[in-house]
TORKOL-4160 file (C-alpha; in steps of 0.2 Angstrom, whole numbers, padded with zeros to 4 digits, m for minus):
372
<pt num="1" X="m0073" Y="m0968" Z="m0278"/>
<pt num="2" X="m0055" Y="m0968" Z="m0271"/>
<pt num="3" X="m0050" Y="m0952" Z="m0263"/>
<pt num="4" X="m0032" Y="m0946" Z="m0261"/>
<pt num="5" X="m0023" Y="m0930" Z="m0256"/>
<pt num="6" X="m0007" Y="m0926" Z="m0265"/>
<pt num="7" X="m0003" Y="m0937" Z="m0280"/>
<pt num="8" X="0013" Y="m0936" Z="m0291"/>
<pt num="9" X="0012" Y="m0942" Z="m0309"/>
<pt num="10" X="0028" Y="m0947" Z="m0318"/>
<pt num="11" X="0035" Y="m0962" Z="m0326"/>
<pt num="12" X="0031" Y="m0976" Z="m0314"/>
<pt num="13" X="0040" Y="m0992" Z="m0315"/>
<pt num="14" X="0052" Y="m0987" Z="m0329"/>
<pt num="15" X="0068" Y="m0996" Z="m0328"/>
<pt num="16" X="0080" Y="m0981" Z="m0328"/>
<pt num="17" X="0091" Y="m0975" Z="m0314"/>
<pt num="18" X="0088" Y="m0956" Z="m0317"/>
<pt num="19" X="0069" Y="m0959" Z="m0319"/>
<pt num="20" X="0068" Y="m0968" Z="m0303"/>
<pt num="21" X="0079" Y="m0956" Z="m0293"/>
<pt num="22" X="0069" Y="m0940" Z="m0298"/>
<pt num="23" X="0052" Y="m0950" Z="m0293"/>
<pt num="24" X="0060" Y="m0955" Z="m0277"/>
<pt num="25" X="0066" Y="m0938" Z="m0273"/>
<pt num="26" X="0051" Y="m0928" Z="m0277"/>
<pt num="27" X="0040" Y="m0939" Z="m0266"/>
<pt num="28" X="0052" Y="m0938" Z="m0251"/>
<pt num="29" X="0054" Y="m0919" Z="m0253"/>
<pt num="30" X="0035" Y="m0916" Z="m0254"/>
<pt num="31" X="0032" Y="m0928" Z="m0239"/>
<pt num="32" X="0045" Y="m0918" Z="m0229"/>
<pt num="33" X="0037" Y="m0901" Z="m0234"/>
<pt num="34" X="0019" Y="m0908" Z="m0229"/>
<pt num="35" X="0022" Y="m0921" Z="m0215"/>
<pt num="36" X="0004" Y="m0922" Z="m0210"/>
<pt num="37" X="m0002" Y="m0924" Z="m0228"/>
<pt num="38" X="m0003" Y="m0940" Z="m0239"/>
<pt num="39" X="0009" Y="m0939" Z="m0253"/>
<pt num="40" X="0009" Y="m0953" Z="m0265"/>
<pt num="41" X="0016" Y="m0958" Z="m0282"/>
<pt num="42" X="0002" Y="m0962" Z="m0294"/>
<pt num="43" X="0005" Y="m0980" Z="m0298"/>
<pt num="44" X="0001" Y="m0980" Z="m0317"/>
<pt num="45" X="0010" Y="m0981" Z="m0333"/>
<pt num="46" X="0002" Y="m0982" Z="m0350"/>
<pt num="47" X="0000" Y="m1000" Z="m0355"/>
<pt num="48" X="0010" Y="m0998" Z="m0371"/>
<pt num="49" X="0024" Y="m0989" Z="m0362"/>
<pt num="50" X="0025" Y="m1003" Z="m0349"/>
<pt num="51" X="0026" Y="m1016" Z="m0362"/>
<pt num="52" X="0040" Y="m1007" Z="m0371"/>
<pt num="53" X="0051" Y="m1011" Z="m0356"/>
<pt num="54" X="0043" Y="m1027" Z="m0348"/>
<pt num="55" X="0035" Y="m1037" Z="m0361"/>
<pt num="56" X="0043" Y="m1053" Z="m0366"/>
<pt num="57" X="0038" Y="m1050" Z="m0384"/>
<pt num="58" X="0045" Y="m1036" Z="m0394"/>
<pt num="59" X="0034" Y="m1022" Z="m0400"/>
<pt num="60" X="0041" Y="m1023" Z="m0417"/>
<pt num="61" X="0033" Y="m1034" Z="m0431"/>
<pt num="62" X="0039" Y="m1052" Z="m0434"/>
<pt num="63" X="0046" Y="m1047" Z="m0451"/>
<pt num="64" X="0057" Y="m1033" Z="m0443"/>
<pt num="65" X="0075" Y="m1037" Z="m0443"/>
<pt num="66" X="0077" Y="m1035" Z="m0424"/>
<pt num="67" X="0062" Y="m1045" Z="m0420"/>
<pt num="68" X="0070" Y="m1062" Z="m0415"/>
<pt num="69" X="0085" Y="m1053" Z="m0408"/>
<pt num="70" X="0073" Y="m1044" Z="m0396"/>
<pt num="71" X="0064" Y="m1060" Z="m0391"/>
<pt num="72" X="0080" Y="m1067" Z="m0385"/>
<pt num="73" X="0086" Y="m1051" Z="m0376"/>
<pt num="74" X="0069" Y="m1050" Z="m0367"/>
<pt num="75" X="0069" Y="m1068" Z="m0361"/>
<pt num="76" X="0086" Y="m1069" Z="m0353"/>
<pt num="77" X="0089" Y="m1072" Z="m0335"/>
<pt num="78" X="0097" Y="m1055" Z="m0335"/>
<pt num="79" X="0081" Y="m1047" Z="m0342"/>
<pt num="80" X="0071" Y="m1055" Z="m0329"/>
<pt num="81" X="0082" Y="m1050" Z="m0315"/>
<pt num="82" X="0082" Y="m1032" Z="m0321"/>
<pt num="83" X="0063" Y="m1032" Z="m0321"/>
<pt num="84" X="0063" Y="m1038" Z="m0303"/>
<pt num="85" X="0076" Y="m1025" Z="m0297"/>
<pt num="86" X="0067" Y="m1010" Z="m0304"/>
<pt num="87" X="0049" Y="m1016" Z="m0299"/>
<pt num="88" X="0055" Y="m1020" Z="m0282"/>
<pt num="89" X="0063" Y="m1003" Z="m0280"/>
<pt num="90" X="0048" Y="m0993" Z="m0286"/>
<pt num="91" X="0038" Y="m1003" Z="m0272"/>
<pt num="92" X="0049" Y="m0994" Z="m0259"/>
<pt num="93" X="0042" Y="m0977" Z="m0264"/>
<pt num="94" X="0025" Y="m0973" Z="m0256"/>
<pt num="95" X="0012" Y="m0975" Z="m0269"/>
<pt num="96" X="m0007" Y="m0978" Z="m0273"/>
<pt num="97" X="m0014" Y="m0994" Z="m0278"/>
<pt num="98" X="m0010" Y="m0999" Z="m0296"/>
<pt num="99" X="m0022" Y="m0991" Z="m0307"/>
<pt num="100" X="m0029" Y="m0995" Z="m0324"/>
<pt num="101" X="m0033" Y="m0981" Z="m0335"/>
<pt num="102" X="m0052" Y="m0981" Z="m0331"/>
<pt num="103" X="m0048" Y="m0983" Z="m0312"/>
<pt num="104" X="m0036" Y="m0968" Z="m0313"/>
<pt num="105" X="m0050" Y="m0957" Z="m0321"/>
<pt num="106" X="m0062" Y="m0962" Z="m0307"/>
<pt num="107" X="m0049" Y="m0959" Z="m0293"/>
<pt num="108" X="m0051" Y="m0942" Z="m0284"/>
<pt num="109" X="m0035" Y="m0931" Z="m0279"/>
<pt num="110" X="m0035" Y="m0915" Z="m0270"/>
<pt num="111" X="m0019" Y="m0910" Z="m0280"/>
<pt num="112" X="m0010" Y="m0919" Z="m0294"/>
<pt num="113" X="0008" Y="m0914" Z="m0298"/>
<pt num="114" X="0015" Y="m0920" Z="m0315"/>
<pt num="115" X="0033" Y="m0922" Z="m0317"/>
<pt num="116" X="0047" Y="m0921" Z="m0318"/>
<pt num="117" X="0058" Y="m0929" Z="m0332"/>
<pt num="118" X="0054" Y="m0928" Z="m0351"/>
<pt num="119" X="0036" Y="m0932" Z="m0347"/>
<pt num="120" X="0031" Y="m0920" Z="m0361"/>
<pt num="121" X="0041" Y="m0927" Z="m0375"/>
<pt num="122" X="0026" Y="m0933" Z="m0385"/>
<pt num="123" X="0038" Y="m0938" Z="m0400"/>
<pt num="124" X="0042" Y="m0954" Z="m0391"/>
<pt num="125" X="0031" Y="m0968" Z="m0398"/>
<pt num="126" X="0031" Y="m0978" Z="m0383"/>
<pt num="127" X="0023" Y="m0964" Z="m0372"/>
<pt num="128" X="0008" Y="m0968" Z="m0383"/>
<pt num="129" X="0002" Y="m0950" Z="m0382"/>
<pt num="130" X="m0003" Y="m0952" Z="m0364"/>
<pt num="131" X="m0015" Y="m0937" Z="m0360"/>
<pt num="132" X="m0012" Y="m0940" Z="m0341"/>
<pt num="133" X="0006" Y="m0933" Z="m0344"/>
<pt num="134" X="m0002" Y="m0917" Z="m0349"/>
<pt num="135" X="m0014" Y="m0916" Z="m0334"/>
<pt num="136" X="m0029" Y="m0922" Z="m0344"/>
<pt num="137" X="m0041" Y="m0935" Z="m0337"/>
<pt num="138" X="m0038" Y="m0932" Z="m0318"/>
<pt num="139" X="m0052" Y="m0930" Z="m0306"/>
<pt num="140" X="m0044" Y="m0916" Z="m0297"/>
<pt num="141" X="m0047" Y="m0897" Z="m0294"/>
<pt num="142" X="m0029" Y="m0893" Z="m0295"/>
<pt num="143" X="m0017" Y="m0901" Z="m0308"/>
<pt num="144" X="0001" Y="m0893" Z="m0309"/>
<pt num="145" X="0018" Y="m0897" Z="m0316"/>
<pt num="146" X="0035" Y="m0898" Z="m0308"/>
<pt num="147" X="0051" Y="m0898" Z="m0318"/>
<pt num="148" X="0043" Y="m0905" Z="m0333"/>
<pt num="149" X="0053" Y="m0906" Z="m0349"/>
<pt num="150" X="0048" Y="m0907" Z="m0367"/>
<pt num="151" X="0065" Y="m0916" Z="m0371"/>
<pt num="152" X="0068" Y="m0916" Z="m0390"/>
<pt num="153" X="0052" Y="m0907" Z="m0394"/>
<pt num="154" X="0055" Y="m0889" Z="m0401"/>
<pt num="155" X="0044" Y="m0873" Z="m0401"/>
<pt num="156" X="0042" Y="m0874" Z="m0420"/>
<pt num="157" X="0034" Y="m0891" Z="m0419"/>
<pt num="158" X="0016" Y="m0893" Z="m0422"/>
<pt num="159" X="0009" Y="m0898" Z="m0405"/>
<pt num="160" X="m0006" Y="m0910" Z="m0404"/>
<pt num="161" X="m0022" Y="m0902" Z="m0397"/>
<pt num="162" X="m0022" Y="m0913" Z="m0381"/>
<pt num="163" X="m0005" Y="m0906" Z="m0377"/>
<pt num="164" X="m0010" Y="m0888" Z="m0380"/>
<pt num="165" X="m0027" Y="m0890" Z="m0370"/>
<pt num="166" X="m0018" Y="m0899" Z="m0356"/>
<pt num="167" X="m0005" Y="m0886" Z="m0353"/>
<pt num="168" X="m0017" Y="m0872" Z="m0354"/>
<pt num="169" X="m0028" Y="m0880" Z="m0341"/>
<pt num="170" X="m0014" Y="m0883" Z="m0328"/>
<pt num="171" X="m0015" Y="m0872" Z="m0312"/>
<pt num="172" X="0003" Y="m0869" Z="m0311"/>
<pt num="173" X="0018" Y="m0874" Z="m0321"/>
<pt num="174" X="0037" Y="m0875" Z="m0319"/>
<pt num="175" X="0049" Y="m0883" Z="m0331"/>
<pt num="176" X="0067" Y="m0890" Z="m0331"/>
<pt num="177" X="0075" Y="m0879" Z="m0344"/>
<pt num="178" X="0073" Y="m0865" Z="m0357"/>
<pt num="179" X="0067" Y="m0875" Z="m0371"/>
<pt num="180" X="0052" Y="m0881" Z="m0362"/>
<pt num="181" X="0050" Y="m0863" Z="m0355"/>
<pt num="182" X="0048" Y="m0856" Z="m0372"/>
<pt num="183" X="0036" Y="m0870" Z="m0378"/>
<pt num="184" X="0025" Y="m0867" Z="m0362"/>
<pt num="185" X="0025" Y="m0848" Z="m0365"/>
<pt num="186" X="0021" Y="m0851" Z="m0383"/>
<pt num="187" X="0006" Y="m0861" Z="m0378"/>
<pt num="188" X="0000" Y="m0851" Z="m0363"/>
<pt num="189" X="0007" Y="m0833" Z="m0366"/>
<pt num="190" X="0015" Y="m0835" Z="m0348"/>
<pt num="191" X="0033" Y="m0839" Z="m0345"/>
<pt num="192" X="0034" Y="m0853" Z="m0332"/>
<pt num="193" X="0048" Y="m0854" Z="m0319"/>
<pt num="194" X="0063" Y="m0864" Z="m0322"/>
<pt num="195" X="0066" Y="m0875" Z="m0307"/>
<pt num="196" X="0078" Y="m0889" Z="m0302"/>
<pt num="197" X="0076" Y="m0907" Z="m0306"/>
<pt num="198" X="0069" Y="m0916" Z="m0290"/>
<pt num="199" X="0086" Y="m0925" Z="m0287"/>
<pt num="200" X="0094" Y="m0908" Z="m0282"/>
<pt num="201" X="0081" Y="m0906" Z="m0268"/>
<pt num="202" X="0084" Y="m0922" Z="m0258"/>
<pt num="203" X="0099" Y="m0924" Z="m0248"/>
<pt num="204" X="0106" Y="m0940" Z="m0255"/>
<pt num="205" X="0123" Y="m0938" Z="m0246"/>
<pt num="206" X="0114" Y="m0943" Z="m0230"/>
<pt num="207" X="0100" Y="m0955" Z="m0237"/>
<pt num="208" X="0101" Y="m0971" Z="m0228"/>
<pt num="209" X="0093" Y="m0981" Z="m0242"/>
<pt num="210" X="0108" Y="m0977" Z="m0253"/>
<pt num="211" X="0120" Y="m0992" Z="m0253"/>
<pt num="212" X="0139" Y="m0989" Z="m0250"/>
<pt num="213" X="0149" Y="m0999" Z="m0263"/>
<pt num="214" X="0162" Y="m1012" Z="m0259"/>
<pt num="215" X="0173" Y="m1005" Z="m0272"/>
<pt num="216" X="0187" Y="m0993" Z="m0268"/>
<pt num="217" X="0198" Y="m0981" Z="m0278"/>
<pt num="218" X="0188" Y="m0981" Z="m0294"/>
<pt num="219" X="0181" Y="m0969" Z="m0308"/>
<pt num="220" X="0163" Y="m0971" Z="m0313"/>
<pt num="221" X="0160" Y="m0972" Z="m0331"/>
<pt num="222" X="0141" Y="m0969" Z="m0335"/>
<pt num="223" X="0133" Y="m0965" Z="m0352"/>
<pt num="224" X="0134" Y="m0968" Z="m0371"/>
<pt num="225" X="0141" Y="m0958" Z="m0386"/>
<pt num="226" X="0158" Y="m0956" Z="m0378"/>
<pt num="227" X="0170" Y="m0951" Z="m0392"/>
<pt num="228" X="0185" Y="m0962" Z="m0396"/>
<pt num="229" X="0197" Y="m0948" Z="m0391"/>
<pt num="230" X="0187" Y="m0945" Z="m0375"/>
<pt num="231" X="0188" Y="m0964" Z="m0371"/>
<pt num="232" X="0207" Y="m0964" Z="m0374"/>
<pt num="233" X="0209" Y="m0949" Z="m0362"/>
<pt num="234" X="0198" Y="m0957" Z="m0349"/>
<pt num="235" X="0209" Y="m0973" Z="m0349"/>
<pt num="236" X="0225" Y="m0963" Z="m0348"/>
<pt num="237" X="0219" Y="m0952" Z="m0334"/>
<pt num="238" X="0213" Y="m0968" Z="m0324"/>
<pt num="239" X="0230" Y="m0976" Z="m0327"/>
<pt num="240" X="0240" Y="m0961" Z="m0321"/>
<pt num="241" X="0229" Y="m0960" Z="m0305"/>
<pt num="242" X="0229" Y="m0978" Z="m0302"/>
<pt num="243" X="0210" Y="m0979" Z="m0303"/>
<pt num="244" X="0199" Y="m0993" Z="m0308"/>
<pt num="245" X="0187" Y="m0989" Z="m0322"/>
<pt num="246" X="0169" Y="m0995" Z="m0316"/>
<pt num="247" X="0156" Y="m0994" Z="m0330"/>
<pt num="248" X="0138" Y="m0992" Z="m0325"/>
<pt num="249" X="0130" Y="m0999" Z="m0340"/>
<pt num="250" X="0114" Y="m0990" Z="m0347"/>
<pt num="251" X="0112" Y="m0997" Z="m0365"/>
<pt num="252" X="0121" Y="m1013" Z="m0366"/>
<pt num="253" X="0135" Y="m1004" Z="m0376"/>
<pt num="254" X="0153" Y="m1010" Z="m0378"/>
<pt num="255" X="0163" Y="m1005" Z="m0363"/>
<pt num="256" X="0177" Y="m1018" Z="m0365"/>
<pt num="257" X="0189" Y="m1003" Z="m0361"/>
<pt num="258" X="0183" Y="m1003" Z="m0343"/>
<pt num="259" X="0190" Y="m1014" Z="m0329"/>
<pt num="260" X="0173" Y="m1018" Z="m0322"/>
<pt num="261" X="0156" Y="m1017" Z="m0331"/>
<pt num="262" X="0140" Y="m1018" Z="m0320"/>
<pt num="263" X="0125" Y="m1021" Z="m0330"/>
<pt num="264" X="0107" Y="m1016" Z="m0325"/>
<pt num="265" X="0102" Y="m1033" Z="m0319"/>
<pt num="266" X="0116" Y="m1032" Z="m0306"/>
<pt num="267" X="0112" Y="m1015" Z="m0298"/>
<pt num="268" X="0098" Y="m1008" Z="m0289"/>
<pt num="269" X="0094" Y="m0989" Z="m0290"/>
<pt num="270" X="0101" Y="m0987" Z="m0273"/>
<pt num="271" X="0117" Y="m0996" Z="m0277"/>
<pt num="272" X="0119" Y="m0986" Z="m0293"/>
<pt num="273" X="0117" Y="m0969" Z="m0283"/>
<pt num="274" X="0130" Y="m0976" Z="m0270"/>
<pt num="275" X="0143" Y="m0979" Z="m0283"/>
<pt num="276" X="0142" Y="m0961" Z="m0288"/>
<pt num="277" X="0143" Y="m0956" Z="m0270"/>
<pt num="278" X="0159" Y="m0967" Z="m0267"/>
<pt num="279" X="0168" Y="m0963" Z="m0283"/>
<pt num="280" X="0185" Y="m0954" Z="m0284"/>
<pt num="281" X="0179" Y="m0946" Z="m0300"/>
<pt num="282" X="0167" Y="m0948" Z="m0314"/>
<pt num="283" X="0165" Y="m0948" Z="m0333"/>
<pt num="284" X="0148" Y="m0946" Z="m0340"/>
<pt num="285" X="0137" Y="m0940" Z="m0355"/>
<pt num="286" X="0120" Y="m0940" Z="m0346"/>
<pt num="287" X="0109" Y="m0928" Z="m0338"/>
<pt num="288" X="0108" Y="m0938" Z="m0321"/>
<pt num="289" X="0126" Y="m0943" Z="m0322"/>
<pt num="290" X="0130" Y="m0924" Z="m0323"/>
<pt num="291" X="0118" Y="m0921" Z="m0309"/>
<pt num="292" X="0124" Y="m0934" Z="m0296"/>
<pt num="293" X="0142" Y="m0929" Z="m0300"/>
<pt num="294" X="0138" Y="m0911" Z="m0294"/>
<pt num="295" X="0127" Y="m0917" Z="m0280"/>
<pt num="296" X="0141" Y="m0926" Z="m0272"/>
<pt num="297" X="0154" Y="m0912" Z="m0276"/>
<pt num="298" X="0165" Y="m0923" Z="m0288"/>
<pt num="299" X="0178" Y="m0917" Z="m0300"/>
<pt num="300" X="0173" Y="m0925" Z="m0316"/>
<pt num="301" X="0173" Y="m0926" Z="m0335"/>
<pt num="302" X="0158" Y="m0923" Z="m0345"/>
<pt num="303" X="0158" Y="m0928" Z="m0364"/>
<pt num="304" X="0145" Y="m0915" Z="m0371"/>
<pt num="305" X="0131" Y="m0919" Z="m0382"/>
<pt num="306" X="0119" Y="m0907" Z="m0390"/>
<pt num="307" X="0104" Y="m0916" Z="m0382"/>
<pt num="308" X="0111" Y="m0914" Z="m0364"/>
<pt num="309" X="0117" Y="m0896" Z="m0367"/>
<pt num="310" X="0100" Y="m0891" Z="m0373"/>
<pt num="311" X="0093" Y="m0897" Z="m0356"/>
<pt num="312" X="0107" Y="m0891" Z="m0344"/>
<pt num="313" X="0117" Y="m0877" Z="m0354"/>
<pt num="314" X="0109" Y="m0863" Z="m0345"/>
<pt num="315" X="0112" Y="m0871" Z="m0328"/>
<pt num="316" X="0130" Y="m0875" Z="m0332"/>
<pt num="317" X="0133" Y="m0857" Z="m0337"/>
<pt num="318" X="0126" Y="m0851" Z="m0320"/>
<pt num="319" X="0138" Y="m0863" Z="m0311"/>
<pt num="320" X="0153" Y="m0857" Z="m0321"/>
<pt num="321" X="0156" Y="m0874" Z="m0329"/>
<pt num="322" X="0150" Y="m0871" Z="m0347"/>
<pt num="323" X="0167" Y="m0867" Z="m0354"/>
<pt num="324" X="0175" Y="m0882" Z="m0345"/>
<pt num="325" X="0163" Y="m0894" Z="m0354"/>
<pt num="326" X="0162" Y="m0886" Z="m0371"/>
<pt num="327" X="0179" Y="m0879" Z="m0375"/>
<pt num="328" X="0187" Y="m0893" Z="m0387"/>
<pt num="329" X="0204" Y="m0887" Z="m0381"/>
<pt num="330" X="0201" Y="m0893" Z="m0363"/>
<pt num="331" X="0207" Y="m0911" Z="m0360"/>
<pt num="332" X="0199" Y="m0924" Z="m0349"/>
<pt num="333" X="0213" Y="m0921" Z="m0337"/>
<pt num="334" X="0211" Y="m0903" Z="m0337"/>
<pt num="335" X="0192" Y="m0905" Z="m0334"/>
<pt num="336" X="0194" Y="m0915" Z="m0319"/>
<pt num="337" X="0210" Y="m0907" Z="m0311"/>
<pt num="338" X="0206" Y="m0889" Z="m0315"/>
<pt num="339" X="0200" Y="m0879" Z="m0300"/>
<pt num="340" X="0182" Y="m0883" Z="m0294"/>
<pt num="341" X="0175" Y="m0869" Z="m0284"/>
<pt num="342" X="0161" Y="m0880" Z="m0275"/>
<pt num="343" X="0159" Y="m0866" Z="m0262"/>
<pt num="344" X="0152" Y="m0855" Z="m0277"/>
<pt num="345" X="0144" Y="m0869" Z="m0286"/>
<pt num="346" X="0134" Y="m0875" Z="m0270"/>
<pt num="347" X="0129" Y="m0857" Z="m0267"/>
<pt num="348" X="0121" Y="m0855" Z="m0284"/>
<pt num="349" X="0113" Y="m0872" Z="m0282"/>
<pt num="350" X="0107" Y="m0867" Z="m0265"/>
<pt num="351" X="0098" Y="m0852" Z="m0273"/>
<pt num="352" X="0090" Y="m0863" Z="m0286"/>
<pt num="353" X="0085" Y="m0875" Z="m0273"/>
<pt num="354" X="0076" Y="m0861" Z="m0262"/>
<pt num="355" X="0066" Y="m0855" Z="m0277"/>
<pt num="356" X="0061" Y="m0873" Z="m0282"/>
<pt num="357" X="0055" Y="m0877" Z="m0264"/>
<pt num="358" X="0045" Y="m0861" Z="m0264"/>
<pt num="359" X="0037" Y="m0866" Z="m0280"/>
<pt num="360" X="0032" Y="m0883" Z="m0272"/>
<pt num="361" X="0025" Y="m0874" Z="m0257"/>
<pt num="362" X="0014" Y="m0863" Z="m0268"/>
<pt num="363" X="0006" Y="m0877" Z="m0278"/>
<pt num="364" X="m0002" Y="m0887" Z="m0264"/>
<pt num="365" X="m0017" Y="m0879" Z="m0256"/>
<pt num="366" X="m0016" Y="m0877" Z="m0238"/>
<pt num="367" X="m0030" Y="m0887" Z="m0232"/>
<pt num="368" X="m0032" Y="m0904" Z="m0223"/>
<pt num="369" X="m0033" Y="m0920" Z="m0232"/>
<pt num="370" X="m0050" Y="m0926" Z="m0236"/>
<pt num="371" X="m0055" Y="m0942" Z="m0226"/>
<pt num="372" X="m0055" Y="m0958" Z="m0236"/>
C-alpha cells in the first residue's frame, strides 16, 4: 500500500489556466507552511472528465449535430499542442504517481485536502459524479476542504446522497463564497469559513516560473460574454491610450476586434500569468481574470456576469469595488481611470490572506510524516 503525507485533491490535468493556477498555488503555499512535510497533488482525474478534454473522439453520439465538427477540432495540430502544453505544465507541480480509481482507493494519506475551484458543482456531467471530490473513498483519517465551491448549484437543489454524506464526514471545511457557505451550513448545520482562492496566497509577483512577455504597452482581453457596448468601449479606450489589444483566448470565440489573439495552444500557464503581470491594463469577464488583475494591482475593466458576481460579489463589496463594476452608468474608461485605492484593497486582502493561512495551518495535524 502506497503511503503519503499531505495530498491535495483538485482538478488534475484540466486544460484551464485558472484551474492550473489554483492547483499550483495551493501546493506551493502548503509546502512553504510545512517545509519538512511531503505535500503532493494527487494525480488523478475521473476517466470521463479526462476524456472530456483529451479524447480524440467526442463524447457526443455520432448522430449529434456537433459530432463530426468535434472530431475535426479534437484532432488538429493545435489541439495536440494544447494537450502537450497543459500536461507538461502539470508535471511541474510536485505530485503522486498517476492513480487509477482503484489505486487511489488503496493509497494511504495522513491528510487529504479537497479544493479549490468549483470541485463541488455536481451539475456538470463531465465531472461524472466523482465521489472523491466530496472526500469519499480516501484511505485517510483526515479529509478536509479548502476554498471549495458549489459553482452553479444552489441551496434549494436536491443534493445527491454522496454529496451530503461526503460533506458531513469531512473534518474541517472552508469555502470560496457565500453560496457554498449556505449549502454546507444547510447540510451540516455549521457555517464554514470563507477563505481566499489559493491564487491569492502565493506571491506570483516574484514567482520565477512566471514568464515575462515579449509584448509591451498592451491591454489584456480575457473572457467571454463581453457585451457589444463593452467591446466598443474597450476598443475606444485602447486607441485613446495607444494600447495594443491582446486577447488570451479561452473558448475559441471571435476576437477579430483584438490586435493579437493568443490561442491556448500558444500559451503555457506560466506565460498566461506573465501576460497579466506585464499588462498596462486588463478587460475581463472571468473569476481568475478578476483575481490576477487584483493580484498584480492593475487598473482594469470588469464586464459583470451574474455567475461571477455570485462567486465574488461579497469580496468585491469588501474591497469597495462592487459599485464600480455593477453600476451601468459607469463606463469602461471610468472603471479603469477612476481612483484605485490599492493601499486599502491590499490591506483588506491581507486580512483575508491571514485568515486563510490560519485555516490551512489548522487542518494539517502536527505530526511527522509516516515513513514510506
